[in-house]
C-alpha positions as CSV (number, residue, x, y, z in Angstrom):
1,M,297.4,199.2,108.3
2,Q,297.6,195.7,109.6
3,A,299.7,192.9,108.0
4,R,300.5,189.2,108.7
5,L,304.0,187.9,108.5
6,Y,304.7,184.2,108.2
7,Q,307.3,181.8,106.9
8,R,306.3,179.9,103.7
9,P,305.3,176.3,104.6
10,K,306.5,173.3,102.6
11,H,303.9,172.3,100.1
12,A,302.4,168.8,100.4
13,M,303.7,167.8,97.0
14,Q,307.2,169.2,97.6
15,S,310.0,166.9,98.6
16,G,312.8,169.5,98.9
17,H,313.2,172.6,100.9
18,A,313.1,175.2,98.1
19,R,311.6,178.6,99.0
20,T,310.7,177.4,102.6
21,G,313.1,179.9,104.2
22,E,311.5,183.0,102.8
23,W,309.1,185.2,104.8
24,L,305.8,186.5,103.4
25,L,304.0,189.7,104.3
26,E,300.3,189.9,103.5
27,F,298.0,192.8,104.2
28,E,294.9,192.1,106.2
29,R,291.6,193.1,104.5
30,D,290.1,196.2,106.1
31,D,286.7,196.2,104.3
32,R,284.2,193.5,103.4
33,M,283.6,192.0,100.0
34,R,280.5,193.2,98.2
35,A,278.7,191.8,95.1
36,D,278.9,193.8,91.9
37,P,275.3,194.5,90.9
38,L,276.0,194.2,87.1
39,T,278.1,191.0,87.0
40,G,277.4,189.4,90.4
41,W,281.1,188.9,91.1
42,T,282.4,189.8,94.6
43,G,285.1,192.3,95.1
44,S,286.2,195.3,97.1
45,G,288.2,198.5,96.6
46,F,291.1,197.2,98.8
47,T,293.8,196.4,96.3
48,A,296.6,195.9,98.9
49,G,295.0,192.5,99.7
50,Q,296.2,191.2,96.4
51,I,299.9,191.9,97.2
52,Q,302.2,189.4,98.8
53,L,305.7,190.6,99.6
54,R,308.6,188.2,100.0
55,F,311.6,188.7,102.2
56,A,314.8,186.7,102.7
57,S,314.6,187.1,106.5
58,E,312.3,188.0,109.3
59,A,314.4,191.0,110.3
60,A,314.2,192.4,106.8
61,A,310.4,192.0,106.8
62,L,310.1,193.7,110.2
63,A,312.3,196.5,109.1
64,Y,310.1,197.1,106.0
65,A,307.0,197.1,108.2
66,Q,308.5,199.5,110.7
67,T,309.5,202.0,107.9
68,N,306.0,201.8,106.4
69,D,304.1,202.1,109.8
70,L,302.5,198.6,109.6
71,T,301.1,196.7,112.5
72,V,302.5,193.2,112.0
73,E,301.1,189.9,113.4
74,I,303.8,187.2,113.3
75,V,302.5,183.7,112.7
76,R,305.0,181.0,113.7
77,L,304.4,177.4,112.6
78,A,305.4,174.6,115.0
79,P,308.3,172.6,113.6
80,K,307.4,169.1,112.5
81,T,309.2,166.3,114.3
82,L,309.7,162.9,112.8
83,R,309.2,159.8,114.8
84,I,311.9,157.3,113.8
85,Q,310.8,153.7,114.0
86,A,311.8,150.4,112.5
87,Y,309.6,148.5,110.1
88,S,309.2,145.7,112.7
89,D,307.5,148.2,115.1
90,N,304.4,148.2,112.8
91,F,303.7,144.6,113.9
92,R,304.0,144.8,117.7
């Protein structure tokens, strides 16, 4: 089974750093979505795609994946850098 591991990004409306240090493990979908002939809603039989596991560290998530024979793709986000400038720099 394949899974994706990434660190939770900071939400756009979030000013603090709460819950940004935790790692999330999501399972990759292995079958395609199909339309239900009765209701017309789309769905699949892959229920593991609805699960999102949270871990305190990357090492804990990788240990879980190793014990459960998961193939993990680690997605790392580039750190954002702030460009410090003075207010007067806007008028140069």
